[in-house]
N, C-alpha and C positions, 0 to 999 in steps of 0.2 A: 314368571319362571321361578323355579325352586332350586336352591343350591344346598347341598349337604355340607356342613362344615366339620363335623366330627368323624366322618367316615370318608374314605377315598371317593372323590367326585368322579364317577365314571360318566356322568351325564346329569341331566336335570330330572328330578323326581317330584311328584306332587305328594302331599301329606297322605292322600288316600291311597296312593300306590304302595306306600310303606306300612300304613297302619289302618286297622279296622276299628272304628270307635264303637265301644260297647255302650257307654252312657256318659252323660254330662253330669259332673259333680257340681259345677258352679258356672253360671252364665251371667256376666255383667257387661256394662257398656264398654269397659276398658279391657275386656278379655274373657277367656273361658278356661276351665280346667276339666279335662276329660280323661276317662280310663279307656285304654284301647289295647289291642293285640298287635304285636309286631308281626307283620307277614313274613319277615325273614326268620325270626327265631321262635315265634309262637309264644313268647313271653308277654305278660301284661306290662303295660307302661302307663305313665301318667303324662299327659300332654298339656302344657300350659301355653295358650295362644294369646297373642296381643295383636290387635289390628294395626295396620300402618298408620291410621289417623291419630292414634294415641301418642305416638312418639315421633320426634324429628328423625330424619334419615341418619343423622350423626349418632343419635342415641341407639337407633336400630343396629347400626354397624358395630357400636361398642358392645351391645348386648350379644350379638352373634360372636364377636371376638372372645368375650369373657366366657361364653358357653363352651367354646372350643378349648379354651385353656382349662376350665374346670373339668372337662371330660377326661383330661389326662391326669387329674389328681387322684391319688390312691389313698383312701382314708375309710376307716370303718365307721367314722362319726358323721360323715357327710354323704348324702345321696347326690352323686354327680351326674350331670346330663350324659345321656348316651347318644343323643342326636340333636341337631339344631337345623331347622329348615326355614326358608323364607319364600313365600309365594305371594300371589296377589291378595290374599286374605290377611297376610301379616307375617309375624315371626312366631315360630312354634318351637319350644324347647321341650325335649322329651327326656323323661327320667325313668329309671327302672321303678316299677310299682312295688312298694314295700307295704305288705299287709300289716295292719295294726291300728291303734287308736290315733287319729289325727292329732297333731301337736296342740292345736287350739283347744280341743276337748281335754286332752291330758292336762294342760295348764289350768283349765277351769276346775278340774277335779281335785287339784292340790290345794 
C-alpha cells in the first residue's frame, strides 16, 4: 500500500497513479532518480526512490517523517520535497524539478 505524507491522505495511491515517469536519470542497486510529470499539476518533478531492502523499517519511517517536515520548510535556498510515498517497491521522495546544471557538474567546473 502507498501512503502520502505531505498531502492530505484521502486514501492510498500508487506512485504511478500520481506521476508519469518521463525517463530515468540514474539507476543503482540502492535506488533510482527519475524525472516525471505530476498528473495533478502537470509540473515536472524529480523522484528519488529507495527499495525497502536498502534500509531498516525504522530508517524508512524516519525518512518519511523528515520528508514531511522538510515539505513545510519555506526557503529559496533549498528544494523541499512536495510529496513522499511508500509502497511495495520502497520509499519515493518527490521534489519540484529545477532546470539547470546539476550540483555535481557545477562543482566540477569550479
